[in-house]
VEXRO-454922 format. One record per residue: residue in one letter; y, z negated, x negated of N, C-alpha, C in turn; residue number from 1. Coordinates in steps of 0.001 Angstrom, whole numbers, padded with zeros to 6 digits, always signed. Atoms other than C-alpha are relative to their C-alpha. Example, Ala and Ser with C-alpha at 12.3 -4.5 7.8 and 13.67 -1.06 7.14 Angstrom:
BEGIN
- A -001190 +000000 -000890 -004500 -007800 -012300 +001200 +000000 -000900 1;
- S -001190 +000060 +000820 -001060 -007140 -013670 +001090 -000730 +000770 2;
END
This chain:
BEGIN
- M +000831 +000446 -001103 +113649 -279666 +042892 +000914 -000603 +001068 1;
- I -000750 +000530 -001144 +114973 -280530 +046345 -000919 -000935 +000770 2;
- W +000751 +000966 -000798 +113806 -283608 +048209 +000632 -000105 +001372 3;
- G -000474 +000187 -001359 +114091 -284050 +051952 -000896 -000995 +000710 4;
- R +000761 +000968 -000795 +112529 -285991 +054766 -000576 +000681 +001234 5;
- V +000559 -000430 -001273 +110409 -285533 +057873 +000569 -000938 +001060 6;
- T -000610 +000815 -001048 +112178 -286726 +061019 -001061 -000554 +000950 7;
- E +000918 +000531 -001019 +110632 -288683 +063880 -000540 +001097 +000897 8;
- A +000439 -001148 -000796 +110428 -285350 +065730 -000876 +000951 -000819 9;
- L +000858 -000749 +000924 +108344 -284061 +062746 +000659 +001254 -000574 10;
- D -000723 -001117 +000606 +111053 -281653 +061545 +000195 -000252 -001490 11;
- P -000302 +000129 +001429 +111204 -281057 +057772 +001481 +000328 -000231 12;
- V -001449 -000133 +000142 +114868 -281529 +056810 +000413 -000197 -001457 13;
- V -000618 +000132 +001317 +116791 -280973 +053561 +001508 +000137 +000168 14;
- E -001456 -000082 -000045 +120482 -281048 +052705 +000467 +001382 -000435 15;
- L -000615 -001288 +000281 +122605 -277906 +052678 +001500 -000232 -000106 16;
- G -001450 +000137 +000147 +126198 -277693 +051436 +000711 +001223 +000541 17;
- L -000821 -001088 -000523 +128737 -275604 +053337 +001300 +000035 -000787 18;
- K -001177 -000115 +000858 +131618 -274279 +051241 +001136 +000699 +000722 19;
- Q -001230 -000604 -000511 +135148 -273615 +052409 +001093 -000332 -001001 20;
- G -000952 +000257 +001087 +137636 -273191 +049588 -000682 -000847 -001053 21;
- D +000589 +000907 +000990 +137014 -276045 +047168 -000823 -001104 +000650 22;
- A +000703 +001073 -000717 +135518 -278307 +049860 -001453 +000376 +000262 23;
- I +001417 -000168 -000306 +131769 -278742 +050243 -000394 -001109 +000960 24;
- T +000457 +000957 -001000 +130351 -280422 +053347 -001523 +000032 +000047 25;
- A +001460 +000094 -000038 +126738 -281626 +053200 -000457 -000218 +001438 26;
- I +000543 +000124 -001352 +124761 -281167 +056413 -001526 +000019 -000069 27;
- P +001463 -000107 -000054 +121102 -281603 +057409 -000396 +001380 +000518 28;
- A +000494 -001301 -000445 +119120 -278383 +057827 -001519 -000062 +000125 29;
- V +001434 -000012 -000270 +115668 -277952 +059346 -000624 +001228 -000659 30;
- I +000731 -001115 +000589 +113226 -275804 +057386 -000827 +000657 +001098 31;
- D +000694 -000754 -001050 +111938 -273088 +059739 -000602 +001254 -000621 32;
- T +000649 -001144 +000647 +109421 -270766 +058077 -000262 +001144 +000974 33;
- G +000136 -001059 -000988 +109191 -268799 +061331 +001269 +000817 +000156 34;
- F -001272 -000717 -000010 +112824 -267698 +060875 +000085 +000772 -001309 35;
- S +000046 -000823 +001209 +112916 -264785 +058438 +001349 +000148 -000690 36;
- G -001328 -000099 +000604 +116674 -264956 +057785 +000255 -001103 -001011 37;
- M -000365 +001012 +000987 +118550 -267193 +055365 +000421 -001310 +000666 38;
- V -000528 +001203 -000636 +120571 -269640 +057470 +000396 +000324 +001429 39;
- C -000436 -000064 -001394 +121024 -270124 +061205 +000854 -001253 +000198 40;
- L -000956 +001098 +000023 +124142 -272297 +061427 +000361 -000475 +001405 41;
- A -000447 +000586 -001272 +124814 -274659 +064335 +001512 +000153 +000087 42;
- E -001421 -000311 -000122 +128234 -273695 +065679 +000904 -001216 -000168 43;
- R -000820 +001195 +000177 +129421 -277303 +065469 +000494 -000157 -001446 44;
- Y -000416 +000060 +001396 +129758 -276741 +061697 +000906 +001163 -000411 45;
- L -000790 -001185 +000330 +131897 -273586 +061890 +001280 -000315 -000765 46;
- E -001254 +000344 +000682 +135024 -275393 +060687 -000222 -000411 -001452 47;
- Q +000289 +000442 +001359 +133253 -276429 +057454 -000376 +001139 -000951 48;
- I +000401 -001119 +000848 +132527 -272914 +056144 +000851 +001230 +000313 49;
- A -000741 -001254 -000168 +134466 -269711 +055576 -001020 +001127 +000186 50;
- L +000944 -001073 -000309 +132645 -266750 +057153 +000709 +001338 +000094 51;
- T -000473 -001368 -000135 +133112 -262999 +056995 -001053 +000775 +000781 52;
- F +000939 -000811 -000790 +131540 -260726 +059638 -000515 +001144 -000854 53;
- R +000606 -001076 +000768 +129078 -258256 +058083 -000569 +001105 +000891 54;
- F +000640 -001007 -000848 +126985 -256499 +060777 -000713 -000693 +001151 55;
- I +000791 +000526 -001112 +124873 -256923 +063925 -001462 +000338 -000266 56;
- E +001426 -000205 +000227 +121109 -257371 +063647 -000785 -000518 +001193 57;
- R +000871 +000442 -001085 +118317 -257700 +066181 -001024 -000987 -000545 58;
- Y +000992 +001015 +000347 +116059 -260765 +066064 -000936 -000196 +001178 59;
- E +000963 +000331 -001042 +112886 -261473 +067979 -000184 -001514 +000008 60;
- L +000150 +001442 -000156 +112753 -265028 +069311 -001465 -000365 +000212 61;
- A +001381 +000476 -000155 +109601 -267144 +069584 -000589 +000369 +001359 62;
- N +000496 -000335 -001335 +109369 -266322 +073308 -000145 +001512 +000219 63;
- G +000144 -001449 -000095 +109361 -262568 +072576 +001277 +000734 +000343 64;
- D -001278 -000643 -000296 +112952 -261909 +073651 +000619 +000546 -001284 65;
- V -000727 -000579 +001126 +114954 -259641 +071348 +001483 -000137 +000293 66;
- V -001434 +000218 -000183 +118597 -260574 +070859 +000754 +000631 -001164 67;
- A -000883 -000517 +001046 +121449 -258982 +068935 +000903 -001144 -000444 68;
- Q -000792 +001091 +000554 +123217 -261430 +066632 +000989 +000537 -001019 69;
- D -000955 -000293 +001058 +126374 -261158 +064570 -000490 -000678 -001274 70;
- V +000396 +000554 +001293 +125524 -261661 +060897 +001271 -000146 -000833 71;
- F -001172 +000318 +000808 +128137 -263311 +058690 -000419 -000248 -001441 72;
- E +000196 +000352 +001399 +128501 -263851 +054967 +000794 -001272 -000261 73;
- G -000682 +001237 +000344 +129374 -267283 +053645 -000587 -000573 -001271 74;
- H +000462 +000644 +001222 +128936 -269573 +050659 -000562 -001374 +000312 75;
- I +000649 +001301 -000155 +126560 -272506 +050554 -000315 -000557 -001383 76;
- V +000536 +000606 +001207 +125361 -274958 +047940 -001407 -000454 +000347 77;
- F +001407 +000292 -000246 +121577 -275165 +047782 -000668 -000169 -001350 78;
- D +000658 +000309 +001273 +119540 -276717 +044988 +001025 -000069 -001131 79;
- G -001045 +000191 +001000 +122793 -277497 +043181 +000743 +001251 -000398 80;
- Q -000630 -001261 +000369 +123866 -273848 +043048 +000725 +000615 +001185 81;
- E -000729 -000721 -001046 +126524 -272013 +045007 -000639 +001375 +000158 82;
- Q +000604 -001296 -000295 +125092 -268945 +046727 +000746 +000668 +001141 83;
- E -000521 -000778 -001113 +126468 -266181 +048909 -001197 +000379 +000857 84;
- V +001144 -000225 -000877 +124182 -265909 +051933 +000440 +000664 +001297 85;
- E -000216 -000507 -001349 +123847 -264177 +055276 -000350 -001109 +000981 86;
- L +000194 +001035 -001007 +124163 -266496 +058271 +000142 +000585 +001387 87;
- I -000268 -000232 -001408 +123842 -266241 +062004 +000407 -001343 +000580 88;
- V -000509 +001224 -000621 +125440 -268788 +064329 -000735 -000232 +001309 89;
- T +000731 +000354 -001209 +123651 -270637 +067113 +000691 -001136 +000739 90;
- T -000508 +001123 -000794 +124612 -272963 +069944 -000945 -001196 -000077 91;
- S +000957 +001085 +000174 +121591 -275091 +069000 +000639 -001157 -000769 92;
- H -000476 +001178 +000720 +122142 -278605 +067667 -000359 +000072 -001487 93;
- D +000520 -000023 +001371 +120143 -277848 +064488 +000417 +001242 -000770 94;
- T -000148 -001104 +000943 +120982 -275696 +061505 -001379 +000244 -000603 95;
- L +001318 -000356 +000524 +117928 -273824 +060215 +000124 +000698 -001342 96;
- I +000160 -000739 +001252 +116957 -272698 +056734 -001236 +000869 +000190 97;
- G +001098 -000927 -000222 +114776 -269600 +056915 -000716 +000422 -001269 98;
- A +000877 -000435 +001085 +112159 -267946 +054756 +000741 +000790 -001076 99;
- A -000718 -000792 +001009 +114649 -265604 +053034 +000683 -000885 -001036 100;
- L -000607 +000926 +000951 +116380 -268604 +051435 -001058 -000736 -000814 101;
- L +001077 +000767 +000634 +113041 -270203 +050526 -000958 +000847 -000822 102;
- K +000992 -000898 +000596 +111307 -267162 +049031 -000321 -000294 -001459 103;
- N +000266 +000338 +001400 +111586 -268495 +045469 -000413 -001459 -000180 104;
- Y +000367 +001416 +000041 +110368 -272003 +046330 -001412 -000212 +000521 105;
- T +001238 +000490 -000583 +107102 -273775 +046961 +000374 -001182 +000872 106;
- L -000310 +001043 -000976 +107372 -275958 +050065 -001201 -000927 +000155 107;
- T +001025 +001005 -000227 +105397 -279189 +050287 +000528 -000976 +001042 108;
- I -000382 +000955 -001042 +105539 -281300 +053454 -001081 -001069 +000061 109;
- D +000897 +001151 -000061 +103955 -284753 +053331 +000331 -000750 +001294 110;
- Y -000305 +000622 -001288 +103902 -285782 +056993 -000260 -001503 +000007 111;
- P +000198 +001453 -000001 +102292 -289225 +056494 +001055 -000737 -000830 112;
- G -001010 +000623 +000859 +104755 -289998 +053677 +001423 +000320 +000412 113;
- Q -001300 -000414 -000544 +107640 -288385 +055620 +000922 +000572 -001091 114;
- Q -000780 -000600 +001075 +108761 -286424 +052540 -000170 +001514 -000017 115;
- V -000018 -001454 +000166 +109686 -282795 +051950 +000398 +000268 -001449 116;
- R -000345 -000374 +001371 +109758 -281180 +048506 +000034 +001517 -000106 117;
- L -000126 -001417 +000320 +111005 -277739 +047526 +000077 +000115 -001514 118;
- T +000036 -000193 +001442 +110120 -276682 +043992 +000299 +001456 -000294 119;
- R -000366 -001376 +000353 +111815 -273621 +042535 -001060 +000574 -000927 120;
- N +001008 -000680 +000803 +109275 -271167 +041129 +000667 +000759 -001132 121;
- R -000486 -000814 +001114 +109799 -269611 +037749 -000326 +001444 +000297 122;
- R +000272 -001426 -000194 +110038 -265874 +037759 -001216 +000392 -000801 123;
- R +001205 -000466 +000677 +106763 -264289 +036919 +000198 +001445 -000427 124;
- T -000082 -001379 +000464 +106609 -261168 +034836 -001376 +000628 +000090 125;
- R +001269 -000726 -000096 +103957 -258563 +035338 -000520 +000334 -001380 126;
- R +000650 -000401 +001245 +101509 -258012 +032572 -000602 +001376 +000194 127;
- I +000569 -001351 -000051 +100599 -254432 +031889 -001131 +000049 -001010 128;
- A +001188 -000004 +000886 +097105 -254071 +030484 -000113 +001293 -000757 129;
END
């Protein structure tokens, strides 16, 4: 289970670890369920993670604009586990965690209590009748 907080600006935030070699740097990351990717990394953290260019992908922004973004591969620590993920880089101040990273979690946001909880779901197996 991952615990986070709700900021004064009402952003749900959890901790994300960026890995470069043996070093792990913990940073705040805003949960953005409207972002379908894994991680959108604020460029101010580029020195804390080793990235490898993978490909270019088109993304539609909230305002309807379509932009081409370089997609990188890097290693993060999330929920205590190191993972290889796809990242895009942004000039925004905030790093975002998207739906692709959250697909195996249940997200609970308690705005009055200012708490965020991510609970990892167990894999469900299909029953064949």
